[in-house]
N, C-alpha and C positions, 0 to 999 in steps of 0.2 A: 705344659705337658709333660704327664712322666710318661716316656717312650719307653717300650722295649723294644730291639728289631734285630732280626733273627735271621741268621746269615751261615750255610751251610756250603763251604767249596771244598769239593770233593778232587779234581783232578790239576784244573789251573787255578788261578789267583784273580782273573777275572770279576767273579761272583763277589772277592771279598772288597777289590777295590771299589766297584762299582757302591755297595753297601755301601762302605767308608765316604763314599761324595756324599751320599745323597744324607747320612748320618751327620757332616759337618752342616750339614742346611740347615740342621735343627737347632742352630745355635742358641735360638731363642726358648728354649726346652730344656732340660734333663732326658739322657739318654742313656738306656743300656745296650750296648753293641753287642750278642751272643755272638761266640764263632764257634767252630767246630770242627775244623781242619786244623791242614799243618800251623803251626806259626809265622805268620808273616811280621816279621820285626819291623814295625813302624808305630811312630808316635799319632797317641789319640788327641784328639783336640779335646779343651779342658773341659767341655759339659760333656762329654762322652767319656762313662767305663766301660771297660771290655771286659766280658764276662766268658771266662774260656770254658768251653766243655770240655773233655780228657777227648783228643782229636780220631776222627774217623776220615779214610780216604777210599775211593777207588781205583782199580787199575786203568788201564787207556781205553779198554775196551765196555769199561762200565758194568762188568759184569760181576765184580768180587766187593765186597766190603769188607774192610778189615781196619784194625787199630793203625795210626801213626807211629802209634810208642809201643815198643814189647814189653811184656811184662801181665798184662792181660789177656783173656779171650774176649774176642766180638760179644760173649752173649755179656759179661761181666762190665766190659767198658759200656753197651747199651745201658742197661739196669743203673748207671750211676748216671749216664749222663739224665736219663728216665727222670732220676728221683731228684737231681740239682734243678733241673730246669720245673722244674714242677714245685721244687721249694722258693726257687725265685719268685715264682707267683702267686705262693700260698704266705708271704711273708710281706710283700708290697702293693699299694697300691696302684696299676697299672694302666693308664689311661686309653693308651694306642697301644697295639701288639702289631706292627709291621711283620710280616715274615713273606722273605725273599725265595719267589718261585713256585714254593709248594701251595695251592696241589697240583701245577703245572709238571711238576718237575721232582724231584728228591723222594720219590713214594717211598723210598726203602726207612726216610726217616719219619714215618708216622709213628712209630714205638716213641718218639717222644712229645711231638706234637699233639697228636691226638687225645692223651690225657687231658693237656693243656686247653688244647680246642674244649672240649667237651667240658671241662673245668665250669668254661667261662658261658659257653652256651646253656648251662645249667642253673648258672648264677653265683656257682660256688665260690669262685674269685674276683669277686666284685663285676662293675658296670664294663670291662672292658673292649672296646673296638676292635675289631679284627681284619687287618685290610694286606691284601695281596700285591706285593712289589713284583712286576715281570716286566722281563726283557720284552724286544722288539720279537722274534722269532722265535718257536720251539721246535725243539728236535724231533722229526717224524717218528711214529711208533708203526710198530706192524701188522696188532690190531686197532684201528684208530677208533673205530665207533665203541670200543669198549672202553678205551683210555679214557676219551672225551664225556663217555658217560660217567666214569669215576669222577673226574676233575667236577663235572658241575654237580655231582652230587654232595661233594665238600665242600666246594666253592659256596654254593647256596645255604646248604646249611649252616656252616662254620665261619663263613667272612661276611661283610660288610660292606666293604667296597673293596673295586681291585684298578689299581693302577697301573697303566703299560707305559712303561719308560722309552717311548718313540714317540715319532713323527709322523702320521698317517699318510701324510704324500709322499713317503719313503716306502713304507710298510704297514698294513693295517693287521689287527689281531685275527681276523676269518680269512687272511690269507693262509693261515698254519692252523689254525683252529675254526674247524666249521660249524660249529653249532653256536657261536659266540650270540646268536638272539637269543641263545633259553638262559644265558646269564641276567640272573635276576635281580643282582644289588647294583650299585652306581659302579659307572666303569667310565673313566678319564685316562684319556695320551694326557703326559704330562710332558714329551719332548723327550730330547734323548740325554743322559746324564753322564756329563765328564767333566773335571775340569777345566781350567784356563792355565797356560802357560804363564809363572812369574811377568810381572811387567817386566821389560828391558832384559829377560833372559837371553836370548837370542844373541843382544852384542856381549853382554858378561860372559857367558859359556864361550862363545867364540875367542874372546879376549884372553881367558882363563887357559884355551885349548892352545893357544899361540896360532889362530887362524887369522888370516888378513881378508882383505874384501873379496879376493881372487882366489881365495881357498874355496874348495869342494867337501863338504861333508857328509857320508855317507852313514846313515845310523840303521841297524838292523838287529831284530829283535824277534824272539819266539814266544811272548806270555810267560808263564809259567816255566816254560820249557819241555814238561815233560812230550812234547809232540813239537816239532820244526826243525829237527837235526838236519834234516835232509835240505832245508832250502837255505839254513845259516852256511851247511857247508859248499852250498853253489854260489852264495852269494864271494866268500871267501875267492872259490875257483875262477868269477868272473872278475871280481874285484883285482887279482894276481894279472888278468891280463890287462887292464887298466892304471895299475899302480908304477907304468915305468913314466907315464906320464907325472909330471909335476903338478904340485897346489891340489893333491888328492889326498883325503884320510877316511878312516873309516872306524868306528865304533861297532865293536856286535856287542849284546848281551843275551849270553844264553838261555835267562831265568835261574831261578833260585832250585825248580825242580829238575832241570834235565839230569837224565842219566850220567854221573861220578863219567867213566869212560868215552861217553860223546862228548861232553865239555872240555876232557881235558885234550881230544883230538884235535877238537876247532882252536883251543887256545895254543895249541904246538903247530899249528897249520898257520896261527894268526903270527906268531913270531917269527914268520920267516918272510912275512909281508912287509914294505915300506909301510908306516903311516896308518899300519892296522893295531888297534887293539881288543882284546877280546875280554869281558867280565862277566862275573854272573849277574851282577844286579845293580843299579842304580837308582835311587832316591831320586833322581832329578831327572828320571824320562823325558816328563813333557820340556822340559829345558833344553835337552837335546833334541827333540822333535823341534823348538824353536830356530834353535841355531843350524836343521840341517839342512841339506839341499836336496835331501832323497832320503826318505825311509822307504826298506823293506822289512816285509814282517807277515806274518797271521792276519786273519781276516775278523778277530772276534770283537765283541763288541765292543770293551774299553777298547782297544787300539784301534779301533778304525774311530770313533767320534775323537780319540785323544788326536790323530792325525787331521781331521775337519779343523779342532780349535787350536792347534798349532799351526794350520792352516801351510801344509807340508808337502810337495810333489810325493807320490806313494805309489808303490807295488804291494798287492798283498797277495797272498797264497791261500788261500784257503782250506782248513782242514776239511779232509776228503771221504770223512766218517759217517756224516750226517749233511741235511741241506742248510743250515742254519749259515755256516760262513759265508756259502758260495750264492746264495740269496741275497744277504749282505751286499756283499761284495759287488755284486752286479748289479744292485739298485743304486747303490752310490756310484758305480763307473757309468751308469746310465746318464747321471746326473752331469759327470766330467771330475767329480771329487777324488777318484783315483784311479787306478790300471790293474786290472785282475793279469795274474802267473798260472796259465796251464800249468801241467807238469813237464811237457817239452818245451816251458821257458827258461827250465831252470839248467837246461844246457848252458855252458861256461860263456860260450862264443856267443850265444841270443843272448841271454842275460846281461851281459856287457853290454849290447846294443839297447834295449830296454832301458838299461839304467841311466846311459848317455843319453836317452831322449826323451826319459821321463826329469831328467834334474833340468832340461833345455826349456821344458815346462814352465819353469818360474816357480815363485811362489806367490802364496794369497788368492783372496776369494772364495774359499772352500768355505769357510764357517759361514757365513751368510746361505748357502742352499740347503739347509736345513735348521730345524728347532734343536739346539744344545740346548736351554734352557732347563732341561728337565729337573734337576733338583732341587734350584728356587721354588716351581712350581709345583711341585709335589708338597713340599711344603705351605707352600700357599693353599690349595688346594684343600689339604687337609686340617688346617685352619680357620678356614671356611667354614668345611663340613663339622666339624667338631664344635662350630660354635666358639674357638680359642680364642680370632683373630692374635693380637701381638702379644696376649699374655704369657708368661713365662708359666 
């Protein structure tokens, strides 16, 4: 199949990396990955071609859309993106168009998606099938009835299938989308999407870091980094209370999009603590989780599934602006997969105690709690649905 996969990340990098993991699973097919957020420097698989639109992003409150690069107005960037996206379909034979999140989110990007979707519906852009790729939990809306009605109108009019990247034994779509019964197109749960740590990565990385069998490694992270600085500051303060001990190390990743002042402040604090390293980003995050004895992080989709895949004891602090991260974290906590931090737990003395307790729980057993084969199952389902089997 010729597949086009559309992903627009606007604040963090979770949407991008989940889409990339799905794109990797299409290795028997040709895939164009359309991206339109701030650049993420990562190698693409051989079968994937990245098609970058001029980048747009949003503020932390999700209220303002603006160009990620200076020199053009928002209107100019939108027009250029709309033309580039439509031109891609006009000159290509696309069998499958996978759209991440829209129409359940990214409403502001209808300016470029609707012309393509309408062209496909009219038959002007060939016989392309359109699929929505949706994560487990939706962000709550002020006017839920209006929101769900708008989503259903677009979904039933322009899309041919809906794939929910979740395990319904953990959370189902109707819990955050009440009118699920009005979805008229095929709907399938694929399981959660996550890569696995490379085989042997725990031993290799710990050896490279100079860690012995009795050493404890703590990994702290904040996803893209636009939010999460208070958590990382609390981790450094708690680690400072613990660092007098021998055999303890901390690797803290601020995320590539953290404000420069916050990242510099964390780096300065880290240099004063023995065994602590503060870095912006690592391309070996899963290997670090595999090597770790404890992870402390936010509770985004990708991070939570990475934690389960790496089978690492974990503390998560959900993003407070909406229900998404807390609901996910509490469901996984109920299964014993991780522990949830509340704001009061960020007090350094309290956090140090929780870190010790969670490390003492030991590694292993978390991966089997939920279905983590979402990427492979997505491609298997789409191949069967499209009648493609194993053809390329």
